FIGUKOL-794658 format. One record per residue: x, y, z of N, C-alpha, C, CB in turn; residue number from 1. Coordinates in steps of 0.001 Angstrom, whole numbers. Each point is the difference from the previous one (the first is absolute). Glycine has a CB too. Layout:
BEGIN
<r n_x="X" n_y="Y" n_z="Z" ca_x="X" ca_y="Y" ca_z="Z" c_x="X" c_y="Y" c_z="Z" cb_x="X" cb_y="Y" cb_z="Z" i="NUM"/>
...
***
This chain:
BEGIN
<r n_x="111157" n_y="103488" n_z="128893" ca_x="558" ca_y="959" ca_z="-933" c_x="954" c_y="921" c_z="741" cb_x="-2068" cb_y="-114" cb_z="-1439" i="1"/>
<r n_x="3209" n_y="341" n_z="853" ca_x="955" ca_y="945" ca_z="577" c_x="-544" c_y="1411" c_z="-176" cb_x="1952" cb_y="-1553" cb_z="-487" i="2"/>
<r n_x="-1678" n_y="2421" n_z="1448" ca_x="-552" ca_y="1351" ca_z="-55" c_x="607" c_y="836" c_z="-1120" cb_x="-395" cb_y="-141" cb_z="2442" i="3"/>
<r n_x="1598" n_y="-214" n_z="-2875" ca_x="646" ca_y="799" ca_z="-1040" c_x="-72" c_y="-663" c_z="-1374" cb_x="1521" cb_y="915" cb_z="1744" i="4"/>
<r n_x="-2333" n_y="-1950" n_z="-1884" ca_x="-96" ca_y="-699" ca_z="-1273" c_x="-854" c_y="797" c_z="-994" cb_x="265" cb_y="-2203" cb_z="1202" i="5"/>
<r n_x="203" n_y="2238" n_z="-2434" ca_x="-674" ca_y="775" ca_z="-1038" c_x="-1282" c_y="-702" c_z="-438" cb_x="2216" cb_y="917" cb_z="-769" i="6"/>
<r n_x="-3295" n_y="-134" n_z="593" ca_x="-1270" ca_y="-536" ca_z="-492" c_x="34" c_y="24" c_z="-1524" cb_x="-1256" cb_y="796" cb_z="2076" i="7"/>
<r n_x="795" n_y="-1899" n_z="-2686" ca_x="41" ca_y="-147" ca_z="-1446" c_x="-1415" c_y="-281" c_z="-494" cb_x="2399" cb_y="-856" cb_z="68" i="8"/>
<r n_x="-2724" n_y="1448" n_z="-1214" ca_x="-1299" ca_y="-246" ca_z="-608" c_x="139" c_y="-1111" c_z="-1026" cb_x="-705" cb_y="2397" cb_z="376" i="9"/>
<r n_x="-216" n_y="-3357" n_z="-350" ca_x="41" ca_y="-1124" ca_z="-928" c_x="-1420" c_y="-349" c_z="-424" cb_x="2122" cb_y="-879" cb_z="1066" i="10"/>
<r n_x="-2230" n_y="73" n_z="-2121" ca_x="-1301" ca_y="-392" ca_z="-543" c_x="-221" c_y="-1489" c_z="253" cb_x="130" cb_y="1810" cb_z="-1778" i="11"/>
<r n_x="-1333" n_y="-2150" n_z="2229" ca_x="-360" ca_y="-1389" ca_z="282" c_x="-102" c_y="-768" c_z="-1322" cb_x="-1243" cb_y="689" cb_z="2118" i="12"/>
<r n_x="1794" n_y="-1890" n_z="-2137" ca_x="48" ca_y="-828" ca_z="-1206" c_x="-1378" c_y="-577" c_z="-336" cb_x="2395" cb_y="-558" cb_z="513" i="13"/>
<r n_x="-2502" n_y="103" n_z="-1738" ca_x="-1236" ca_y="-592" ca_z="-500" c_x="-351" c_y="-1264" c_z="807" cb_x="487" cb_y="927" cb_z="-2318" i="14"/>
<r n_x="-1781" n_y="-1087" n_z="2596" ca_x="-523" ca_y="-1137" ca_z="764" c_x="552" c_y="-87" c_z="1425" cb_x="-242" cb_y="-1191" cb_z="-2153" i="15"/>
<r n_x="662" n_y="2319" n_z="2704" ca_x="523" ca_y="35" ca_z="1377" c_x="-757" c_y="1043" c_z="819" cb_x="2283" cb_y="-731" cb_z="-812" i="16"/>
<r n_x="-2271" n_y="557" n_z="2114" ca_x="-630" ca_y="932" ca_z="926" c_x="938" c_y="193" c_z="1181" cb_x="-2340" cb_y="-708" cb_z="-713" i="17"/>
<r n_x="2449" n_y="1940" n_z="1185" ca_x="841" ca_y="309" ca_z="1160" c_x="-918" c_y="483" c_z="1121" cb_x="2018" cb_y="602" cb_z="-1469" i="18"/>
<r n_x="-1917" n_y="-1231" n_z="2626" ca_x="-798" ca_y="372" ca_z="1168" c_x="924" c_y="672" c_z="1006" cb_x="-1638" cb_y="-1922" cb_z="-374" i="19"/>
<r n_x="1175" n_y="3029" n_z="940" ca_x="805" ca_y="735" ca_z="971" c_x="-927" c_y="576" c_z="1055" cb_x="1759" cb_y="549" cb_z="-1741" i="20"/>
<r n_x="-1198" n_y="-92" n_z="2822" ca_x="-757" ca_y="663" ca_z="1056" c_x="589" c_y="1386" c_z="223" cb_x="-572" cb_y="-2220" cb_z="1097" i="21"/>
<r n_x="-309" n_y="3197" n_z="-872" ca_x="429" ca_y="1366" ca_z="250" c_x="-572" c_y="431" c_z="1342" cb_x="120" cb_y="531" cb_z="-2489" i="22"/>
<r n_x="728" n_y="97" n_z="3305" ca_x="-469" ca_y="492" ca_z="1298" c_x="-769" c_y="1297" c_z="-230" cb_x="1966" cb_y="-1075" cb_z="1226" i="23"/>
<r n_x="-3258" n_y="1053" n_z="-867" ca_x="-856" ca_y="1161" ca_z="-172" c_x="139" c_y="943" c_z="1191" cb_x="-1601" cb_y="-1374" cb_z="-1368" i="24"/>
<r n_x="1609" n_y="772" n_z="2570" ca_x="132" ca_y="812" ca_z="1201" c_x="821" c_y="-762" c_z="1021" cb_x="-2206" cb_y="1140" cb_z="-443" i="25"/>
<r n_x="3168" n_y="-468" n_z="1035" ca_x="862" ca_y="-607" ca_z="1018" c_x="-786" c_y="-212" c_z="1288" cb_x="2029" cb_y="1095" cb_z="-1023" i="26"/>
<r n_x="-1600" n_y="-2062" n_z="1793" ca_x="-622" ca_y="-257" ca_z="1300" c_x="433" c_y="1081" c_z="987" cb_x="-54" cb_y="-2496" cb_z="-454" i="27"/>
<r n_x="-885" n_y="2923" n_z="1285" ca_x="285" ca_y="1004" ca_z="1027" c_x="-618" c_y="-483" c_z="1315" cb_x="56" cb_y="1904" cb_z="-1725" i="28"/>
<r n_x="812" n_y="-2355" n_z="2649" ca_x="-494" ca_y="-554" ca_z="1261" c_x="-648" c_y="1061" c_z="876" cb_x="1780" cb_y="-1727" cb_z="-118" i="29"/>
<r n_x="-1306" n_y="2973" n_z="50" ca_x="-559" ca_y="1067" ca_z="838" c_x="-1441" c_y="306" c_z="-395" cb_x="2298" cb_y="967" cb_z="289" i="30"/>
<r n_x="-2577" n_y="-960" n_z="-1582" ca_x="-1346" ca_y="324" ca_z="-488" c_x="-836" c_y="-1261" c_z="-234" cb_x="925" cb_y="2072" cb_z="-1063" i="31"/>
<r n_x="-351" n_y="-3243" n_z="1373" ca_x="-670" ca_y="-1293" ca_z="-157" c_x="-425" c_y="-233" c_z="-1460" cb_x="-805" cb_y="155" cb_z="2391" i="32"/>
<r n_x="1726" n_y="108" n_z="-3326" ca_x="-259" ca_y="-204" ca_z="-1429" c_x="836" c_y="-1183" c_z="-469" cb_x="-506" cb_y="2473" cb_z="-367" i="33"/>
<r n_x="-161" n_y="-3406" n_z="-290" ca_x="682" ca_y="-1191" ca_z="-497" c_x="670" c_y="289" c_z="-1342" cb_x="-1660" cb_y="-1461" cb_z="1206" i="34"/>
<r n_x="2603" n_y="631" n_z="-1548" ca_x="686" ca_y="90" ca_z="-1285" c_x="-977" c_y="-383" c_z="-1113" cb_x="2240" cb_y="-534" cb_z="1087" i="35"/>
<r n_x="-2343" n_y="1383" n_z="-2118" ca_x="-872" ca_y="-303" ca_z="-1135" c_x="852" c_y="-305" c_z="-1215" cb_x="-1821" cb_y="1480" cb_z="921" i="36"/>
<r n_x="1523" n_y="-2620" n_z="-1547" ca_x="753" ca_y="-448" ca_z="-1164" c_x="-980" c_y="-249" c_z="-1141" cb_x="1809" cb_y="-1035" cb_z="1461" i="37"/>
<r n_x="-1455" n_y="1520" n_z="-2673" ca_x="-837" ca_y="-229" ca_z="-1176" c_x="747" c_y="-910" c_z="-972" cb_x="-1132" cb_y="2258" cb_z="287" i="38"/>
<r n_x="405" n_y="-3194" n_z="-864" ca_x="580" ca_y="-885" ca_z="-1006" c_x="47" c_y="715" c_z="-1343" cb_x="-855" cb_y="-2032" cb_z="1231" i="39"/>
<r n_x="1948" n_y="1841" n_z="-1944" ca_x="168" ca_y="571" ca_z="-1333" c_x="284" c_y="-1152" c_z="-957" cb_x="870" cb_y="2226" cb_z="925" i="40"/>
<r n_x="-1637" n_y="-2298" n_z="-2002" ca_x="189" ca_y="-1053" ca_z="-992" c_x="285" c_y="661" c_z="-1340" cb_x="-1537" cb_y="-1600" cb_z="1254" i="41"/>
<r n_x="2679" n_y="1286" n_z="-1828" ca_x="389" ca_y="523" ca_z="-1313" c_x="-33" c_y="-1143" c_z="-997" cb_x="1450" cb_y="1806" cb_z="1039" i="42"/>
<r n_x="-2098" n_y="-1580" n_z="-2173" ca_x="-116" ca_y="-1033" ca_z="-1022" c_x="906" c_y="316" c_z="-1182" cb_x="-2363" cb_y="-454" cb_z="716" i="43"/>
<r n_x="2372" n_y="-421" n_z="-1689" ca_x="879" ca_y="116" ca_z="-1172" c_x="-126" c_y="1370" c_z="-656" cb_x="-199" cb_y="-2467" cb_z="-365" i="44"/>
<r n_x="1352" n_y="3074" n_z="91" ca_x="53" ca_y="1290" ca_z="-666" c_x="-8" c_y="1193" c_z="924" cb_x="-1115" cb_y="-1079" cb_z="-1845" i="45"/>
<r n_x="818" n_y="900" n_z="3115" ca_x="-21" ca_y="1116" ca_z="942" c_x="1398" c_y="240" c_z="565" cb_x="-2402" cb_y="-509" cb_z="576" i="46"/>
<r n_x="2668" n_y="1768" n_z="-228" ca_x="1305" ca_y="369" ca_z="558" c_x="-18" c_y="-137" c_z="1515" cb_x="398" cb_y="1580" cb_z="-1917" i="47"/>
<r n_x="742" n_y="-2020" n_z="2453" ca_x="194" ca_y="-111" ca_z="1444" c_x="1297" c_y="691" c_z="387" cb_x="-1282" cb_y="-2175" cb_z="62" i="48"/>
<r n_x="1316" n_y="2713" n_z="1164" ca_x="1234" ca_y="588" ca_z="549" c_x="440" c_y="-883" c_z="1159" cb_x="-655" cb_y="2385" cb_z="-688" i="49"/>
<r n_x="1832" n_y="-2978" n_z="495" ca_x="530" ca_y="-921" ca_z="998" c_x="1477" c_y="296" c_z="234" cb_x="-1678" cb_y="-1767" cb_z="-678" i="50"/>
<r n_x="2228" n_y="1275" n_z="1792" ca_x="1441" ca_y="128" ca_z="230" c_x="761" c_y="-734" c_z="-1100" cb_x="-370" cb_y="177" cb_z="2498" i="51"/>
<r n_x="1540" n_y="334" n_z="-2818" ca_x="806" ca_y="-534" ca_z="-1103" c_x="284" c_y="-1500" c_z="144" cb_x="1030" cb_y="2257" cb_z="-232" i="52"/>
<r n_x="-717" n_y="-2713" n_z="1433" ca_x="310" ca_y="-1416" ca_z="201" c_x="-1229" c_y="-878" c_z="-270" cb_x="1744" cb_y="643" cb_z="1703" i="53"/>
<r n_x="-2923" n_y="-147" n_z="-1339" ca_x="-1231" ca_y="-753" ca_z="-235" c_x="-324" c_y="-63" c_z="-1492" cb_x="-846" cb_y="695" cb_z="2262" i="54"/>
<r n_x="1113" n_y="385" n_z="-2989" ca_x="-220" ca_y="25" ca_z="-1449" c_x="911" c_y="-1016" c_z="-685" cb_x="-662" cb_y="2436" cb_z="116" i="55"/>
<r n_x="1918" n_y="-2505" n_z="289" ca_x="944" ca_y="-960" ca_z="-582" c_x="-492" c_y="-1425" c_z="254" cb_x="1920" cb_y="1622" cb_z="336" i="56"/>
<r n_x="-2375" n_y="-1894" n_z="876" ca_x="-483" ca_y="-1332" ca_z="363" c_x="-1245" c_y="-384" c_z="-798" cb_x="942" cb_y="323" cb_z="2294" i="57"/>
<r n_x="-1899" n_y="610" n_z="-2401" ca_x="-1243" ca_y="-298" ca_z="-719" c_x="217" c_y="-111" c_z="-1506" cb_x="-1257" cb_y="1183" cb_z="1794" i="58"/>
<r n_x="2225" n_y="-436" n_z="-2332" ca_x="325" ca_y="-137" ca_z="-1426" c_x="600" c_y="-1378" c_z="-275" cb_x="382" cb_y="2492" cb_z="-173" i="59"/>
<r n_x="457" n_y="-2961" n_z="1070" ca_x="613" ca_y="-1324" ca_z="-168" c_x="-1054" c_y="-1109" c_z="53" cb_x="2121" cb_y="872" cb_z="1031" i="60"/>
<r n_x="-3188" n_y="-662" n_z="-274" ca_x="-1071" ca_y="-980" ca_z="104" c_x="-1038" c_y="135" c_z="-1122" cb_x="359" cb_y="-2" cb_z="2466" i="61"/>
<r n_x="-246" n_y="1074" n_z="-3258" ca_x="-909" ca_y="188" ca_z="-1122" c_x="-1264" c_y="775" c_z="324" cb_x="889" cb_y="-2085" cb_z="-865" i="62"/>
<r n_x="-951" n_y="2721" n_z="2035" ca_x="-1189" ca_y="754" ca_z="385" c_x="20" c_y="1437" c_z="-522" cb_x="-154" cb_y="-1428" cb_z="2027" i="63"/>
<r n_x="1336" n_y="1936" n_z="-2366" ca_x="122" ca_y="1358" ca_z="-543" c_x="688" c_y="-57" c_z="-1352" cb_x="96" cb_y="982" cb_z="2324" i="64"/>
<r n_x="-457" n_y="-39" n_z="-3192" ca_x="625" ca_y="66" ca_z="-1312" c_x="1449" c_y="452" c_z="126" cb_x="-2228" cb_y="495" cb_z="-1049" i="65"/>
<r n_x="3088" n_y="-873" n_z="103" ca_x="1383" ca_y="482" ca_z="9" c_x="39" c_y="1533" c_z="-72" cb_x="754" cb_y="-2147" cb_z="-1107" i="66"/>
<r n_x="348" n_y="2730" n_z="1519" ca_x="115" ca_y="1459" ca_z="65" c_x="-110" c_y="656" c_z="-1368" cb_x="1424" cb_y="-268" cb_z="2008" i="67"/>
<r n_x="-898" n_y="-371" n_z="-3033" ca_x="10" ca_y="630" ca_z="-1325" c_x="-967" c_y="-718" c_z="-939" cb_x="2395" cb_y="712" cb_z="344" i="68"/>
<r n_x="-3672" n_y="-350" n_z="-223" ca_x="-1027" ca_y="-544" ca_z="-877" c_x="-669" c_y="1176" c_z="-693" cb_x="-374" cb_y="-2049" cb_z="1485" i="69"/>
<r n_x="331" n_y="1973" n_z="-2809" ca_x="-648" ca_y="1074" ca_z="-749" c_x="-1495" c_y="-261" c_z="-63" cb_x="2089" cb_y="382" cb_z="-1362" i="70"/>
<r n_x="-2869" n_y="699" n_z="1526" ca_x="-1437" ca_y="-131" ca_z="-95" c_x="-396" c_y="-76" c_z="-1465" cb_x="-313" cb_y="1247" cb_z="2168" i="71"/>
<r n_x="-577" n_y="-2149" n_z="-2487" ca_x="-474" ca_y="-168" ca_z="-1370" c_x="-1409" c_y="557" c_z="-71" cb_x="1450" cb_y="-2058" cb_z="-377" i="72"/>
<r n_x="-1657" n_y="3011" n_z="-521" ca_x="-1330" ca_y="547" ca_z="-180" c_x="-539" c_y="-453" c_z="-1342" cb_x="550" cb_y="1993" cb_z="1442" i="73"/>
<r n_x="-1755" n_y="-2492" n_z="-1413" ca_x="-644" ca_y="-428" ca_z="-1229" c_x="-811" c_y="1158" c_z="-550" cb_x="-84" cb_y="-2401" cb_z="788" i="74"/>
<r n_x="361" n_y="2747" n_z="-2014" ca_x="-753" ca_y="1064" ca_z="-638" c_x="-962" c_y="-621" c_z="-988" cb_x="1897" cb_y="1636" cb_z="292" i="75"/>
<r n_x="-3114" n_y="-1166" n_z="-293" ca_x="-983" ca_y="-492" ca_z="-943" c_x="-644" c_y="-1303" c_z="418" cb_x="1270" cb_y="1134" cb_z="-1741" i="76"/>
<r n_x="-1196" n_y="-1501" n_z="3011" ca_x="-630" ca_y="-1237" ca_z="452" c_x="-1491" c_y="241" c_z="204" cb_x="2151" cb_y="-756" cb_z="1106" i="77"/>
<r n_x="-2963" n_y="-142" n_z="-1652" ca_x="-1449" ca_y="86" ca_z="156" c_x="-518" c_y="-1322" c_z="539" cb_x="-172" cb_y="1679" cb_z="-1883" i="78"/>
<r n_x="-682" n_y="-1581" n_z="2882" ca_x="-594" ca_y="-1209" ca_z="559" c_x="-1496" c_y="50" c_z="-300" cb_x="1772" cb_y="-173" cb_z="1849" i="79"/>
<r n_x="-2269" n_y="-851" n_z="-2533" ca_x="-1439" ca_y="-73" ca_z="-282" c_x="-412" c_y="-1458" c_z="-71" cb_x="54" cb_y="2197" cb_z="-1257" i="80"/>
<r n_x="-1123" n_y="-2521" n_z="1933" ca_x="-513" ca_y="-1353" ca_z="-20" c_x="961" c_y="-1045" c_z="538" cb_x="-1336" cb_y="693" cb_z="-1909" i="81"/>
<r n_x="2208" n_y="-307" n_z="2807" ca_x="942" ca_y="-939" ca_z="600" c_x="1232" c_y="-266" c_z="-842" cb_x="-1917" cb_y="-1018" cb_z="1110" i="82"/>
<r n_x="2069" n_y="1712" n_z="-2238" ca_x="1181" ca_y="-185" ca_z="-845" c_x="793" c_y="1302" c_z="-49" cb_x="-1197" cb_y="-1754" cb_z="-1385" i="83"/>
<r n_x="2484" n_y="1626" n_z="1256" ca_x="873" ca_y="1164" ca_z="-62" c_x="648" c_y="64" c_z="-1377" cb_x="428" cb_y="-114" cb_z="2493" i="84"/>
<r n_x="-462" n_y="1301" n_z="-3073" ca_x="725" ca_y="186" ca_z="-1270" c_x="984" c_y="1136" c_z="202" cb_x="-1967" cb_y="-830" cb_z="-1405" i="85"/>
<r n_x="3200" n_y="613" n_z="989" ca_x="1055" ca_y="997" ca_z="185" c_x="445" c_y="495" c_z="-1356" cb_x="755" cb_y="-1079" cb_z="2148" i="86"/>
<r n_x="-841" n_y="2386" n_z="-2329" ca_x="421" ca_y="617" ca_z="-1261" c_x="1393" c_y="566" c_z="198" cb_x="-2394" cb_y="552" cb_z="-659" i="87"/>
<r n_x="3227" n_y="-659" n_z="-342" ca_x="1348" ca_y="546" ca_z="58" c_x="-69" c_y="1528" c_z="124" cb_x="884" cb_y="-1944" cb_z="-1380" i="88"/>
<r n_x="-51" n_y="2529" n_z="2245" ca_x="61" ca_y="1452" ca_z="150" c_x="721" c_y="607" c_z="-1192" cb_x="-15" cb_y="-215" cb_z="2510" i="89"/>
<r n_x="-480" n_y="1343" n_z="-2937" ca_x="631" ca_y="683" ca_z="-1142" c_x="1275" c_y="690" c_z="385" cb_x="-2217" cb_y="315" cb_z="-987" i="90"/>
***
């Protein structure tokens, strides 16, 4: 990643998962501390912050939703006994 590249927030696409690693603690040879890395897993619908070039690449592969997607909210949805009934919003 370029140091001056803009970070962009995007949403993971349906049926996709994004795996990443985050540096928790830098290595320090003087204090004899090893580099600590934590795995980060983002699933469908979760937001991720990535460099702009990586977002463009992952969108082209179908791992991220397009930039202009409207959120759809269901009003009056009831789930009972494994069935869903949706009532029209007034």
